[in-house]
C-alpha angles and dihedrals in degrees: 000000000000117000116240116239113269127250114198107205111205109194143119119279134207125022121325136173118252098213095251098076098273131107128234120207104211095185088060093048089052097045097042102034117011103040098047090050093051091048090047087054090058094256137129107236118217127179121188096246091052093056110106105172124040098008124223091323090066091053094048094045105113088219086072096051126099122214 
């Protein structure tokens, strides 16, 4: 099976304050909004905290890019 083109998502993760007293759960934003949109676009989403082998250097290596 052909591998989908990779979409490296650079964003915060975990819960962070928004500066107005509320908290944003960036893990939920990614899981519920960003990841499904990336998959729908025909890409394979990858966020740095999901990378198990190779770390961020693997995702940023031009040999792994499609285009």
